[in-house]
N, C-alpha and C positions, 0 to 999 in steps of 0.2 A: 211612186212606183214601188211595188213589193217584189222582192227577189228571194228565191229559195236556192240555197247552195248546199250540196252535200260534199263532204270533205274527209280526207284521211282514210285509214283502213277500217275494216271490221275485224273483230276477234271472235272466233267461233269456239266455244269451250269444249274441251275434250274431257277434262276432269277438273277438280277445284284449283289446280295450279297450272295446267297446260291449255293451250289454245292453238287453233290454226289461224294464221294471219299473214300479213305481207309487210313490205318495207315502206309503205307510204307514211309520210310524216304529217301530211295535211298542209304543208307550206303553200302550195298553189291555191288551194281552196280558201285559206285564210287571207291570202293576198287579194284574191278576187272579192272577198267580202269587204275588205277595207276599200278597194277601188270603187265598188258599187256605192258604198256608204259615202265616199267622197263626192259622188255625183248626186247625192241627195236621196238615194234609195233606202227603203226600210228593208233590212236583210235578216232572214232567218238562216243561220248557219248550223246545219246538222252535222256535227263532228263525231267521227269515230275516235277511238283512243289516240291521243296525241299529247306530246310533251309541251305543245305550244300553249301559252296563256290565252284566255278568252280575249278577243279583240276589245280594245278600250272604247271604241266608238259607241255612243248611246243609240246609234241607228242600227246596231247589230245585236240580235238576240241569239245567243249560242245555246244550242241544245246538245248535250253530251249523250252519246249512245255507245254501245259496245258491239252488238251483233247486227247482222244484216236485217233480221226481223225487226229489231228496235229502230234501225235507221229507216226502214220502209214505213213503219208506223208514224214516225216523226215527220218524214218527208211528205207522206200522204196528207197529214193534217195541215201542213203549210201550203201544199201545192194548190189547193182549191182556190185560194184567194191571191196567189202569187201571179204576177204578170210575166216574170222571167224565171225559168228553171235552169240551173247549171249543175249538172251531175259530174262533179270532179272527184268524188270518192272512189277508192279502189275497193269495191265490195267483193267479199269472198263469194265465189261461185257456188261453193259447196260447204256443208257443215257436217260434223260427225252425226251419224244417225242416232247414236246413244251417248249420253254424257254420263260418265261414271260419277257416282256419289262420293267416292273416295279416290285418293290418288292411285293411279294405275301403277302397280308394282312391276318391277322388271322380272320377267320369267320367260325362259326360252330365248332362242336366237332371233325370232321374228315376231312382229306384232301386226296383225291385219286390222285396218280400220275400214268400216263401211261409211261412205259419205252419201249424203242426199243433197239434191240441188236446192239452193236458196232462191227466194223470190228475186226476179230481175226487176229491180226498183225502177230503172229508167224506162224499160219496155212496158211495164205494167201501168205506170203513170202516163206514158205516152199514148196509151189507148184511150185515156180520159181527157187528153189535152184538147182544150177548146181552140177555136180558130184564132182568137185574139191573144192566146198565150204563146210564148217563144221559148223553145227548149234547146239547150246546148249540152252536148255530151262530150266526154273525154274518152280517147282510145289510146291505150298503151300497147304497142305492137312490137314484135321482133322479126316478123317476116311478112312479105306482101302487104306492107303497111297501108298504102293508099286504098287497095282493094278491100281490106278488112274494115277500114274506117268508113268507106262509102257504104258498105253493107250494113254497118252498125247505124249509120245515119238514117237509112231508109227503114230498116227493121224496127228501130226504136222511135220513129217519128220525130227525129231531131230536125231543127232548122239549121244548125251548124254542128260540126263535130271538130274537136281539137285533138290533133294527133301528136302523140309523143312516140319517139323511137328510142328504145334502149341502146341503139347503136350510136346515138349522138352523145359524145363526151360532154359532161357537165349538165345533162338534161335528165329529167325524170326524178325518181324517188331520192329523197335525202339531200338534194343539191339546193343551194340558194339561187341558182340560175336555171334557166330553162330555154329550150328551143322547140317551137311548135309549128305545125302546119294546120291551117283552118280550111275546112272544106264545106261547101254547101250542096244542096240537092241539084243545083244546076251544073255542078262540076267546077265551079270557080274555086281557086286556091289562093290563099294568102299565107305567106311565110313570115314567121317572126324569128329573126336570127338570135343567137345566144345572147342573153341579157339577164338581168336580175328578175326574179319571179315577180317582184313588185312592178317592174316596168312591163313585163309580159302581161300582167293582170290589167294594168291601165290600158294597154293597147287592145286587149281582148274586150274590155268593157266598152271602149269607144267603138269597136267594130260591132259588137252585139247591139248597142243602142242605135247605131246607124242602120244596120240591117233590119232591126225591128221597126224603126220609123219608116223605112222604105216599103215594108211589106204589110204594115198594119195601118 
């Protein structure tokens, strides 16, 4: 079985020293890669900027990228032959319209940035998903969590969506633990209580493999 996982943040350059990004560390995506490899899968891990070392497993090929455009290109290249897609990356929705060639100097009391929308990696690849392929997305929400996650599941052609809430202590960006809720298109919900991200990853992989076997 071949698995594609996107992980970590993307950094969208503003000038040679500054970027727009987010607080994702990649810990959940890397844990998922290790868990799939432990089940015998061949994994392509497309990682945005992360302080984490490449996973040691010979079953995991790590592709390092920086921007959303680079992540899309790497993910699209691997998606065609992958049986399972897991979109765990926190991809920047927007990027600066213009990247300054030199460091932007401080002048005036305000600075206005024009932003343009990045490609929606999961939605774009979801349009190409074949019937035998299984797609899993992640949703990080702060309000109306279940409604937003269900919308994302249908809009991006996911088979499952994994919901994180920033309201849950010890979950989400930067933590070694996580607490998630998994939803499917039929409205079924599976809750994972707070535990290590490695344990969450093992549970998610078991659930993904079981659901894929049941539907394919």
